[in-house]
C-alpha positions, 0 to 999 in steps of 0.5 A, spaced: 467 465 528 468 466 521 474 471 519 476 474 512 482 475 509 485 481 505 491 481 501 495 488 500 500 488 494 504 494 491 504 495 484 510 493 480 516 498 478 515 504 474 520 509 470 518 514 476 520 509 482 527 508 478 528 515 478 526 516 485 521 521 482 514 522 486 509 519 482 502 519 484 496 521 480 500 521 473 498 514 470 505 511 468 505 504 466 510 499 469 517 499 467 520 493 463 524 492 470 517 492 473 515 486 469 521 483 469 521 483 477 514 481 478 514 474 473 520 473 477 517 473 484 511 469 481 515 464 480 519 463 486 513 464 491 505 463 491 501 469 491 494 468 495 489 467 491 482 470 493 474 470 491 475 477 489 480 482 486 480 489 488 484 494 484 486 501 483 484 503 476 491 507 475 495 502 469 501 500 473 496 497 479 492 494 473 498 491 469 501 488 476 494 485 478 494 482 470 501 479 471 500 476 478 492 474 477 491 473 469 485 469 470 482 475 475 476 480 473 478 486 477 473 491 481 476 497 479 476 502 486 477 509 484 478 511 491 484 507 492 489 511 487 495 514 489 495 521 492 495 527 487 502 530 488 500 536 484 506 540 482 511 535 485 509 530 480 514 527 476 520 530 480 525 528 485 526 530 492 532 534 491 528 537 485 522 539 489 526 542 495 530 546 491 524 549 488 519 549 494 521 550 501 515 548 503 517 540 502 521 540 507 515 542 512 512 537 508 516 531 509 517 533 517 510 532 518 510 537 523 505 542 519 499 541 514 503 542 508 499 541 501 503 540 495 501 546 490 495 544 486 495 536 489 491 533 495 492 534 502 494 528 507 488 529 510 484 528 504 488 522 502 487 519 508 480 519 508 479 517 501 483 511 502 480 509 509 473 510 507 474 506 500 477 500 505 472 500 510 466 500 504 470 494 501 470 490 508 463 492 509 461 489 503 465 482 504 462 482 511 455 483 508 456 478 502 460 473 506 465 474 501 471 471 505 478 473 501 480 479 497 486 481 494 487 489 493 493 491 488 494 498 490 500 503 491 504 504 496 502 510 499 495 507 500 497 501 503 501 505 508 495 509 509 490 504 510 495 499 515 497 505 519 490 506 520 487 499 521 493 494 522 495 490 529 500 491 531 500 498 531 505 502 527 506 509 524 505 510 516 512 509 514 513 503 518 508 500 513 513 501 507 513 495 502 517 493 496 514 493 489 511 487 488 510 485 495 505 486 501 501 484 507 496 480 509 490 482 514 485 477 518 479 481 520 474 478 525 468 481 524 466 482 532 473 486 533 472 489 527 465 492 529 468 493 536 475 497 534 475 497 527 482 494 527 485 488 523 491 483 524 496 483 520 499 476 520 503 475 514 508 479 509 507 478 501 511 473 499 511 469 506 517 470 511 514 468 517 516 462 521 510 459 524 504 457 522 500 463 526 504 468 523 508 473 527 506 480 527 512 482 530 516 479 525 512 482 520 512 489 523 520 489 523 520 487 516 516 493 515 521 497 518 527 495 515 525 496 509 523 504 511 530 504 513 533 502 506 528 507 503 528 513 507 533 512 513 533 511 519 528 516 523 530 520 528 527 519 535 523 526 538 
């Protein structure tokens, strides 16, 4: 049976990333360090090619796609944009925590806290998942068997936590700038259970031709622990 591949790539580094700020709807360009990093990654590894290239409309994603795939004609998908953090935009976690006691509750995830004047986690999840399902359905109808999606960390983590196999939580799917994951979609499995096999990282780090789902997930968890610290067991 024919299978379909989708390659997720997180955009390059912005000044907001360097300052450890929350950057969602703010339309920042890539930082010079981000451009340099992507150029180096492109030289040392082969990014996967595809029949169609989807992209968040925000500048940092469009610039990333142009660097990695200069000949591609991107299809901009508005609902792939990052979560809108409202009044928390362009602030660090320390700055937000000092100004808004709800931030610690939002980080803990135990309560449904929405950033003031921003987008709730539930609305964000529904938005990006609906966009992904539309992309997959379009590929299945048209027979387009490969796609690249250049998007944001939150977008990628939301989609993989909802549809990815092996199953893992949101932060387990954190990936570094310019990196990502490759998914394999089998039509029968998608129609029955709406799941997709995450079979490789980008750049590739698997050690077998078939890929290693456990290795992919372990690498994602290592990245999450570097960024957020080891999560406490409940």
